[in-house]
MDAnalysis code that builds the backbone (N, CA, C; Angstrom):
import MDAnalysis as mda
import numpy as np

u = mda.Universe.empty(366, n_residues=122, atom_resindex=np.repeat(np.arange(122), 3), trajectory=True)
u.add_TopologyAttr("name", ["N", "CA", "C"] * 122)
u.add_TopologyAttr("resid", np.arange(1, 123))
u.add_TopologyAttr("resname", ["MET", "LYS", "CYS", "MET", "ARG", "ILE", "HIS", "LEU", "PHE", "VAL", "TRP", "LEU", "VAL", "ALA", "PHE", "LEU", "THR", "LEU", "LEU", "ILE", "VAL", "GLY", "CYS", "SER", "MET", "PRO", "GLU", "ASP", "GLU", "LYS", "ASP", "LYS", "ASN", "ASP", "THR", "ASP", "ASP", "TYR", "MET", "GLU", "VAL", "ARG", "GLU", "ALA", "ALA", "TRP", "ASN", "TYR", "VAL", "LYS", "GLU", "LYS", "GLY", "TRP", "ASN", "ASP", "PHE", "SER", "LYS", "GLY", "ASN", "TRP", "GLN", "VAL", "ALA", "GLU", "VAL", "LYS", "ILE", "VAL", "VAL", "ALA", "ASN", "GLU", "ARG", "TYR", "LYS", "LEU", "LEU", "ASP", "GLN", "THR", "TYR", "GLU", "GLY", "LYS", "GLU", "VAL", "LEU", "SER", "VAL", "SER", "PHE", "GLU", "ASP", "LYS", "GLU", "ASN", "ILE", "VAL", "ILE", "GLY", "THR", "PRO", "LEU", "ILE", "LEU", "ILE", "ASP", "ARG", "ASN", "SER", "ILE", "LYS", "VAL", "ILE", "GLY", "TYR", "MET", "PRO", "SER", "GLU"])
u.atoms.positions = np.array([
    [-7.571, -52.500, -19.648],
    [-6.086, -52.761, -19.507],
    [-5.420, -51.412, -19.340],
    [-5.721, -50.417, -20.073],
    [-5.035, -49.094, -19.984],
    [-5.434, -48.393, -18.630],
    [-6.674, -48.682, -18.221],
    [-7.155, -47.995, -16.911],
    [-6.371, -48.711, -15.763],
    [-6.063, -50.001, -15.907],
    [-5.399, -50.706, -14.908],
    [-3.938, -50.138, -14.724],
    [-3.267, -49.969, -15.908],
    [-1.931, -49.312, -15.814],
    [-1.892, -47.945, -15.256],
    [-2.929, -47.154, -15.522],
    [-2.942, -45.759, -14.912],
    [-3.184, -45.939, -13.400],
    [-3.998, -46.786, -13.070],
    [-4.368, -47.039, -11.605],
    [-3.052, -47.504, -10.857],
    [-2.311, -48.393, -11.405],
    [-1.030, -48.890, -10.880],
    [-0.039, -47.817, -10.835],
    [0.048, -47.045, -11.758],
    [0.995, -45.882, -11.873],
    [0.612, -44.917, -10.768],
    [-0.628, -44.551, -10.517],
    [-1.023, -43.711, -9.509],
    [-0.632, -44.183, -8.217],
    [-0.877, -45.417, -7.923],
    [-0.477, -46.040, -6.619],
    [1.002, -46.104, -6.404],
    [1.805, -46.321, -7.472],
    [3.198, -46.347, -7.368],
    [3.820, -44.985, -7.034],
    [3.223, -44.028, -7.648],
    [3.729, -42.547, -7.465],
    [3.235, -42.161, -5.977],
    [2.121, -42.512, -5.558],
    [1.662, -42.174, -4.188],
    [2.586, -42.929, -3.178],
    [2.831, -44.177, -3.340],
    [3.722, -44.919, -2.468],
    [5.106, -44.316, -2.412],
    [5.717, -44.008, -3.539],
    [7.072, -43.439, -3.531],
    [7.161, -42.024, -2.925],
    [6.058, -41.253, -3.081],
    [5.953, -39.901, -2.456],
    [5.885, -40.123, -0.911],
    [5.039, -40.999, -0.448],
    [4.963, -41.217, 0.979],
    [6.330, -41.694, 1.545],
    [6.995, -42.514, 0.814],
    [8.282, -43.142, 1.259],
    [9.342, -42.037, 1.332],
    [9.396, -41.210, 0.387],
    [10.369, -40.128, 0.412],
    [10.082, -39.128, 1.473],
    [8.910, -38.662, 1.634],
    [8.519, -37.722, 2.595],
    [8.674, -38.265, 3.968],
    [8.228, -39.537, 4.185],
    [8.327, -40.180, 5.436],
    [9.727, -40.297, 5.936],
    [10.671, -40.608, 5.016],
    [12.056, -40.739, 5.376],
    [12.804, -39.397, 5.652],
    [12.412, -38.432, 5.022],
    [13.074, -37.111, 5.081],
    [12.617, -36.329, 6.309],
    [11.431, -36.415, 6.743],
    [10.930, -35.554, 7.771],
    [11.546, -35.953, 9.180],
    [11.761, -37.115, 9.568],
    [12.428, -37.346, 10.901],
    [13.800, -36.800, 11.024],
    [14.507, -36.916, 9.935],
    [16.058, -36.396, 9.910],
    [16.001, -34.851, 10.109],
    [15.132, -34.268, 9.398],
    [15.117, -32.736, 9.602],
    [14.747, -32.419, 11.030],
    [13.672, -33.067, 11.466],
    [13.222, -32.848, 12.889],
    [14.328, -33.202, 13.866],
    [15.054, -34.248, 13.585],
    [16.201, -34.654, 14.525],
    [17.260, -33.543, 14.639],
    [17.618, -33.100, 13.447],
    [18.687, -32.047, 13.458],
    [18.150, -30.804, 14.227],
    [16.894, -30.341, 14.084],
    [16.335, -29.264, 14.837],
    [16.373, -29.496, 16.326],
    [15.994, -30.706, 16.724],
    [15.880, -31.017, 18.078],
    [17.320, -31.062, 18.652],
    [18.314, -31.592, 18.022],
    [19.752, -31.585, 18.480],
    [20.182, -30.182, 18.855],
    [19.898, -29.305, 17.816],
    [20.300, -27.967, 18.044],
    [19.646, -27.249, 19.255],
    [18.357, -27.470, 19.340],
    [17.507, -26.935, 20.466],
    [17.878, -27.478, 21.759],
    [18.112, -28.800, 21.794],
    [18.449, -29.491, 23.074],
    [19.728, -29.019, 23.693],
    [20.658, -28.562, 22.860],
    [21.960, -28.129, 23.384],
    [22.054, -26.661, 23.599],
    [21.106, -25.872, 23.170],
    [21.176, -24.342, 23.399],
    [21.359, -24.019, 24.714],
    [20.755, -24.652, 25.688],
    [20.844, -24.368, 27.080],
    [22.261, -24.681, 27.591],
    [22.764, -25.811, 27.053],
    [24.060, -26.230, 27.385],
    [25.136, -25.322, 26.919],
    [24.940, -24.763, 25.667],
    [25.866, -23.753, 25.043],
    [25.839, -22.485, 25.975],
    [24.653, -22.131, 26.247],
    [24.517, -20.826, 27.076],
    [25.219, -20.925, 28.450],
    [24.951, -22.066, 29.082],
    [25.549, -22.271, 30.477],
    [27.121, -22.169, 30.296],
    [27.641, -22.872, 29.266],
    [29.046, -22.851, 29.075],
    [29.562, -21.440, 28.811],
    [28.804, -20.704, 27.909],
    [29.247, -19.325, 27.545],
    [29.194, -18.440, 28.830],
    [28.204, -18.511, 29.608],
    [28.122, -17.754, 30.757],
    [29.328, -17.971, 31.650],
    [29.790, -19.205, 31.796],
    [30.905, -19.561, 32.659],
    [32.188, -18.905, 31.997],
    [32.326, -19.009, 30.638],
    [33.416, -18.404, 29.958],
    [33.482, -16.995, 30.160],
    [32.332, -16.258, 30.092],
    [32.247, -14.781, 30.351],
    [32.647, -14.521, 31.793],
    [32.150, -15.301, 32.775],
    [32.406, -15.097, 34.160],
    [33.970, -15.166, 34.418],
    [34.612, -16.006, 33.738],
    [36.098, -16.252, 33.887],
    [36.923, -15.237, 33.124],
    [36.253, -14.488, 32.261],
    [36.965, -13.530, 31.378],
    [37.657, -14.118, 30.186],
    [37.293, -15.359, 29.841],
    [37.908, -16.067, 28.693],
    [37.213, -15.769, 27.366],
    [36.134, -14.950, 27.411],
    [35.433, -14.708, 26.186],
    [36.133, -13.806, 25.256],
    [37.236, -13.114, 25.707],
    [38.092, -12.294, 24.855],
    [38.844, -13.209, 23.788],
    [38.979, -14.444, 24.067],
    [39.699, -15.364, 23.157],
    [38.821, -15.967, 22.012],
    [37.402, -15.780, 22.243],
    [36.451, -16.411, 21.352],
    [35.865, -15.390, 20.290],
    [35.396, -15.959, 19.282],
    [34.712, -15.098, 18.308],
    [33.392, -14.555, 18.788],
    [32.923, -15.189, 19.867],
    [31.657, -14.673, 20.492],
    [30.325, -15.312, 19.922],
    [30.488, -16.216, 19.004],
    [29.290, -16.860, 18.377],
    [29.025, -18.078, 19.101],
    [28.633, -17.990, 20.375],
    [28.401, -19.169, 21.227],
    [27.209, -19.992, 20.823],
    [26.282, -19.525, 20.092],
    [25.120, -20.288, 19.695],
    [25.526, -21.379, 18.710],
    [26.588, -21.379, 18.152],
    [27.033, -22.481, 17.227],
    [28.156, -23.264, 17.773],
    [28.415, -23.156, 19.108],
    [29.480, -23.864, 19.757],
    [29.270, -25.306, 19.454],
    [30.348, -26.173, 19.421],
    [30.241, -27.556, 19.192],
    [30.014, -28.291, 20.577],
    [29.058, -29.172, 20.615],
    [28.729, -29.897, 21.798],
    [28.987, -31.342, 21.393],
    [29.786, -32.015, 22.352],
    [30.019, -33.427, 22.181],
    [29.901, -34.190, 23.513],
    [29.703, -35.492, 23.431],
    [29.726, -36.223, 24.648],
    [31.098, -36.886, 24.901],
    [31.712, -36.575, 26.005],
    [33.052, -37.146, 26.271],
    [33.083, -37.757, 27.710],
    [34.140, -38.535, 28.016],
    [34.267, -39.110, 29.274],
    [35.206, -38.150, 30.043],
    [34.801, -37.706, 31.187],
    [35.723, -36.853, 32.056],
    [36.832, -37.709, 32.639],
    [38.097, -37.137, 32.478],
    [39.183, -37.881, 32.962],
    [40.237, -36.864, 33.388],
    [41.557, -37.323, 33.596],
    [42.589, -36.551, 34.195],
    [43.025, -35.392, 33.271],
    [42.628, -35.472, 31.994],
    [42.967, -34.401, 31.053],
    [42.330, -33.102, 31.347],
    [41.077, -33.220, 32.055],
    [40.371, -32.033, 32.331],
    [40.498, -31.564, 33.776],
    [40.387, -30.279, 34.008],
    [40.326, -29.684, 35.351],
    [38.961, -29.830, 35.837],
    [38.642, -30.862, 36.691],
    [37.313, -31.108, 37.135],
    [37.021, -30.268, 38.412],
    [35.958, -29.546, 38.517],
    [35.549, -28.879, 39.661],
    [34.977, -29.807, 40.655],
    [34.542, -30.941, 40.258],
    [34.012, -31.945, 41.150],
    [34.470, -33.307, 40.700],
    [35.387, -33.936, 41.496],
    [36.077, -35.142, 41.120],
    [35.116, -36.375, 40.918],
    [33.917, -36.251, 41.424],
    [32.932, -37.372, 41.299],
    [32.492, -37.647, 39.849],
    [32.880, -36.703, 38.991],
    [32.565, -36.862, 37.544],
    [33.595, -37.641, 36.781],
    [34.753, -37.889, 37.423],
    [35.817, -38.639, 36.685],
    [35.305, -40.068, 36.253],
    [35.496, -40.309, 35.003],
    [35.075, -41.601, 34.353],
    [33.663, -41.524, 33.892],
    [32.861, -40.505, 34.002],
    [31.484, -40.473, 33.607],
    [31.383, -39.635, 32.336],
    [30.289, -39.954, 31.556],
    [30.025, -39.190, 30.326],
    [29.434, -37.801, 30.687],
    [30.077, -36.786, 30.077],
    [29.561, -35.401, 30.297],
    [29.586, -34.797, 28.867],
    [29.091, -33.568, 28.858],
    [29.042, -32.773, 27.549],
    [30.210, -31.800, 27.631],
    [30.869, -31.783, 26.376],
    [31.955, -30.753, 26.264],
    [31.520, -29.686, 25.236],
    [31.740, -28.483, 25.515],
    [31.365, -27.334, 24.692],
    [32.595, -26.628, 24.255],
    [32.860, -26.563, 22.883],
    [34.044, -25.852, 22.437],
    [33.642, -24.633, 21.542],
    [34.201, -23.509, 21.778],
    [33.941, -22.348, 21.126],
    [35.005, -22.040, 20.087],
    [34.565, -21.369, 19.005],
    [35.458, -20.994, 17.965],
    [36.396, -19.737, 18.355],
    [37.662, -20.037, 18.273],
    [38.557, -18.961, 18.763],
    [38.802, -17.885, 17.703],
    [39.187, -16.700, 18.195],
    [39.608, -15.634, 17.316],
    [40.862, -16.081, 16.549],
    [41.124, -15.510, 15.369],
    [42.268, -15.901, 14.613],
    [43.544, -15.180, 15.224],
    [44.606, -15.848, 15.005],
    [45.954, -15.189, 15.469],
    [46.121, -14.946, 16.913],
    [45.536, -15.960, 17.724],
    [45.738, -15.757, 19.215],
    [46.554, -17.025, 19.697],
    [47.333, -16.864, 20.614],
    [48.109, -17.975, 21.194],
    [47.357, -18.908, 22.083],
    [46.547, -18.256, 22.950],
    [45.683, -19.066, 23.941],
    [44.302, -18.959, 23.459],
    [43.608, -20.102, 23.428],
    [42.282, -20.075, 22.973],
    [41.191, -20.229, 24.108],
    [39.925, -20.319, 23.818],
    [38.891, -20.375, 24.799],
    [38.962, -21.781, 25.251],
    [39.025, -22.052, 26.602],
    [38.895, -23.461, 27.142],
    [37.687, -24.235, 26.770],
    [37.779, -25.483, 26.614],
    [36.722, -26.368, 26.445],
    [36.039, -26.569, 27.747],
    [34.683, -26.411, 27.721],
    [33.890, -26.390, 28.950],
    [33.143, -27.727, 29.160],
    [33.227, -28.280, 30.326],
    [32.481, -29.576, 30.603],
    [31.203, -29.222, 31.382],
    [30.097, -29.926, 30.876],
    [28.821, -29.594, 31.475],
    [28.201, -30.973, 31.927],
    [27.564, -30.963, 33.120],
    [26.795, -32.085, 33.545],
    [25.564, -32.296, 32.609],
    [25.281, -33.482, 32.111],
    [24.192, -33.727, 31.184],
    [22.831, -33.551, 31.793],
    [22.695, -33.709, 33.063],
    [21.342, -33.666, 33.660],
    [21.023, -32.315, 34.317],
    [22.095, -31.743, 35.034],
    [21.774, -30.458, 35.671],
    [22.166, -29.250, 34.863],
    [22.873, -29.470, 33.773],
    [23.304, -28.314, 32.846],
    [24.196, -27.380, 33.647],
    [25.001, -27.897, 34.466],
    [25.952, -27.029, 35.314],
    [27.369, -27.307, 34.827],
    [28.147, -26.298, 34.949],
    [29.636, -26.425, 34.593],
    [30.374, -27.348, 35.640],
    [31.005, -28.374, 35.220],
    [31.705, -29.187, 36.150],
    [33.141, -29.277, 35.929],
    [33.655, -28.590, 34.894],
    [35.094, -28.623, 34.642],
    [35.407, -27.895, 33.343],
    [36.724, -27.891, 32.918],
    [37.127, -27.335, 31.730],
    [38.558, -27.864, 31.421],
    [38.889, -27.649, 30.160],
    [40.242, -27.959, 29.663],
    [40.855, -26.776, 28.913],
    [41.897, -26.205, 29.552],
    [42.531, -25.026, 28.881],
    [43.024, -25.321, 27.510],
    [42.809, -24.565, 26.559],
    [43.318, -24.733, 25.175],
    [44.731, -24.233, 25.132],
    [45.375, -24.753, 24.140],
    [46.845, -24.541, 23.978],
    [47.056, -23.443, 22.936],
])
């Protein structure tokens, strides 16, 4: 009887360990992949910001820029009007403190990773 309880306890501990490890690994991997997937997007947006001379408004930490999926519409200055109404990526950079004009939000095509527009910040 005592051996049976020990055996049951070992199986229960093993099951709970596998359950906890199995549930935690994909989430960590997902976060890593999300960051890696968007690094090329951030870099393309940052290169465009530098090309336009807008990088003076940013803190310069482009590697942690926020990337979101948005629908391109009339609020944005689109370089190609065929993107209107379509889902694209927006990249926003952290602005320097105490500035009136900030770094524009940059729109990126999800497939080609090319700049397709921007929205000036206020």
